[in-house]
VMD Tcl script that draws the C-alpha trace (Angstrom):
set ca {
  {9.78 1.28 11.53}
  {8.77 -0.40 8.32}
  {10.08 1.20 5.17}
  {8.83 1.09 1.66}
  {8.71 2.16 -1.88}
  {5.19 2.13 -3.30}
  {4.26 1.44 -6.90}
  {0.74 1.55 -8.26}
  {-1.18 1.32 -11.50}
  {-0.93 5.06 -12.00}
  {2.71 5.13 -10.88}
  {4.45 8.26 -9.66}
  {6.45 10.29 -12.15}
  {9.45 8.53 -13.66}
  {11.98 10.91 -12.08}
  {10.97 10.07 -8.53}
  {10.82 6.36 -9.41}
  {14.38 6.50 -10.76}
  {15.50 8.31 -7.61}
  {13.83 5.68 -5.46}
  {15.40 2.87 -7.49}
  {18.84 4.51 -7.22}
  {18.39 4.74 -3.45}
  {17.37 1.08 -3.34}
  {20.45 0.04 -5.33}
  {22.64 1.94 -2.88}
  {21.26 -0.16 -0.01}
  {18.69 2.37 1.19}
  {14.96 2.26 0.70}
  {12.52 5.03 0.00}
  {9.47 5.64 2.10}
  {6.35 6.41 0.07}
  {6.69 10.06 1.13}
  {10.17 10.20 -0.40}
  {12.26 9.74 2.76}
  {14.87 7.01 3.04}
  {13.78 4.37 5.49}
  {13.68 0.65 6.30}
  {14.19 -2.25 3.91}
  {10.97 -3.07 2.05}
  {9.13 -2.32 -1.16}
  {5.46 -2.57 -2.00}
  {4.05 -3.52 -5.37}
  {0.47 -3.51 -6.56}
  {-0.27 -5.58 -9.61}
  {-2.56 -2.88 -10.99}
  {-3.67 -4.65 -14.16}
  {-7.16 -6.04 -14.69}
  {-5.53 -9.45 -15.08}
  {-3.82 -9.17 -11.68}
  {-4.10 -11.56 -8.78}
  {-5.39 -8.69 -6.56}
  {-2.43 -8.83 -4.18}
  {-0.19 -6.34 -2.48}
  {3.34 -7.73 -2.56}
  {6.04 -6.59 -0.16}
  {9.60 -7.04 -1.38}
  {13.01 -7.05 0.27}
  {14.72 -4.50 -1.99}
  {18.27 -5.31 -0.89}
  {17.70 -8.87 -2.10}
  {16.03 -7.68 -5.33}
  {18.99 -5.45 -6.27}
  {21.74 -7.83 -5.11}
  {21.27 -11.48 -6.13}
  {24.30 -12.53 -4.07}
  {22.57 -11.75 -0.76}
  {20.81 -14.56 1.04}
  {17.14 -14.46 1.89}
  {13.80 -14.08 0.17}
  {13.03 -11.45 -2.45}
  {9.31 -11.34 -1.74}
  {8.40 -11.07 1.93}
  {4.61 -11.18 1.70}
  {1.75 -11.41 -0.79}
  {-1.36 -10.04 0.89}
  {-4.67 -10.91 -0.80}
  {-7.33 -9.04 1.19}
  {-8.73 -7.38 -1.95}
  {-10.99 -9.18 -4.41}
  {-10.30 -6.76 -7.30}
  {-7.08 -5.21 -8.67}
  {-5.26 -2.93 -6.21}
  {-5.06 0.68 -7.35}
  {-3.01 2.44 -4.67}
  {-0.80 1.63 -1.67}
  {0.39 4.24 0.86}
  {2.53 3.98 4.00}
  {1.37 5.93 7.06}
  {3.64 8.79 8.19}
  {4.83 6.66 11.12}
  {5.71 3.81 8.74}
  {3.80 1.17 10.72}
  {0.60 0.97 8.66}
  {-0.12 0.37 5.00}
  {-3.35 1.67 3.40}
  {-4.55 -0.06 0.24}
  {-7.52 0.55 -2.06}
  {-8.92 -1.37 -5.00}
  {-11.67 -1.92 -7.51}
  {-13.63 -3.84 -4.86}
  {-14.78 -0.48 -3.34}
  {-12.75 -1.16 -0.18}
  {-9.96 0.57 1.73}
  {-7.86 -1.65 4.00}
  {-5.26 -0.66 6.56}
  {-2.64 -3.32 7.24}
  {-0.13 -3.72 10.06}
  {2.75 -6.18 10.20}
  {2.01 -9.06 12.51}
  {4.40 -11.98 12.85}
  {7.69 -12.49 11.05}
  {8.41 -16.11 10.20}
  {11.80 -17.82 10.51}
  {10.75 -20.28 7.83}
  {8.49 -19.53 4.87}
  {4.79 -20.18 5.36}
  {2.77 -21.38 2.36}
  {-0.96 -21.14 2.93}
  {-3.27 -23.89 1.73}
  {-4.00 -23.44 -1.98}
  {-1.20 -20.85 -2.42}
  {2.05 -21.12 -4.34}
  {3.94 -18.15 -2.86}
  {5.68 -18.33 0.52}
  {5.23 -15.55 3.08}
  {8.00 -14.49 5.46}
  {5.91 -11.73 7.06}
  {2.26 -11.61 8.01}
  {0.51 -8.30 7.27}
  {-2.82 -8.25 9.13}
  {-5.88 -6.16 8.46}
  {-6.37 -3.68 11.31}
  {-9.06 -1.52 9.67}
  {-11.56 -1.91 6.85}
  {-13.44 1.04 5.40}
  {-16.36 0.75 3.03}
  {-18.53 3.56 1.77}
  {-17.51 3.94 -1.85}
  {-19.98 2.64 -4.42}
  {-17.45 2.24 -7.25}
  {-13.69 1.60 -7.64}
  {-11.47 3.35 -5.08}
  {-8.51 4.86 -6.95}
  {-6.39 6.62 -4.35}
  {-5.67 6.89 -0.63}
  {-3.58 9.44 1.29}
  {-2.61 9.65 4.96}
  {-2.90 12.91 6.87}
  {0.55 13.84 8.18}
  {-0.88 16.17 10.87}
  {-3.59 13.92 12.37}
  {-2.46 10.42 13.31}
  {-4.63 7.62 12.01}
  {-6.61 9.75 9.56}
  {-6.71 9.11 5.83}
  {-8.66 10.14 2.74}
  {-9.87 8.00 -0.16}
  {-11.39 8.87 -3.51}
  {-12.68 7.07 -6.55}
  {-14.99 6.70 -9.49}
  {-18.11 7.31 -7.38}
  {-17.34 11.08 -7.32}
  {-16.74 11.06 -3.55}
  {-13.87 11.76 -1.19}
  {-14.13 10.08 2.19}
  {-12.16 11.06 5.30}
  {-11.61 8.04 7.58}
  {-10.34 7.75 11.15}
  {-8.70 4.61 12.51}
  {-10.95 2.99 15.10}
  {-14.17 4.18 13.44}
  {-16.15 2.29 10.82}
  {-18.06 5.35 9.61}
  {-16.41 8.14 7.59}
  {-15.61 11.36 9.42}
  {-16.63 13.31 6.32}
  {-17.95 12.68 2.82}
  {-17.31 15.20 0.03}
  {-19.21 14.94 -3.26}
  {-16.90 16.20 -6.04}
  {-19.48 15.88 -8.83}
  {-16.99 13.98 -11.01}
  {-14.75 10.93 -10.68}
  {-11.73 11.71 -8.51}
  {-8.40 10.10 -9.45}
  {-6.24 11.46 -6.65}
  {-6.38 13.05 -3.24}
  {-3.76 14.87 -1.16}
  {-3.59 16.63 2.19}
  {-2.46 20.25 2.52}
  {0.52 20.12 4.88}
}
mol new
graphics top color blue
foreach p $ca { graphics top sphere $p radius 0.5 }
foreach p [lrange $ca 0 end-1] q [lrange $ca 1 end] { graphics top cylinder $p $q radius 0.2 }
display resetview
C-alpha cells in the first residue's frame, strides 16, 4: 500500500504537521488520515505562482541525506492551475487531487522506474508514474477540497468556490449528488 503525508495550501493544523514530521524523521510515514504507513509524501505547491504539480517525495531520503536514492519520486502535472488539496484513499492506492482548474483527478501508481525518466521539455526526473484513473468535472469555479468516504469504496466528495458539493463515484463521469450550499465551501468531510 502506498503511504503518504499530504500538505496543501490550507495546510492542516501545525500540531498534526509536527507529529507527522516527527513520525517521518523516525523512519515512519503518516497516511493522510493520520495513520503510519508506507514511505511517501505528497506536496502541492499551492501558491498562485506554482507549477501546478503534485510532487511525491521519499520521506526517508528527505530526512536522512546519507541514504541513497531520489528525494522526489514523481512530479505529476495533470492540473493546469495551482493544486489546492491532495487526499489519499482509505485503501492507500489512490490519490485524489483538486485545483483551480475546476477539476478533480484520481491518480493511481503505474510503473516504477529503475532509472529516472525525464520527459521531453521537463527538468525533473520521475522514478514513479502516477496515472490518471478518473477525472471529474462539474464545478464551475476553483475546487478547494476533496475527501474520500471511508465507508463506501471509491466514493469521494469535492467542494469549492462555486457554492456546490459534489459526490463522485469511481467509474462514473456524472456526480452521484450535487448539493448547493449557497456560499463558497472551503472544506468537506464525511461523517464516519
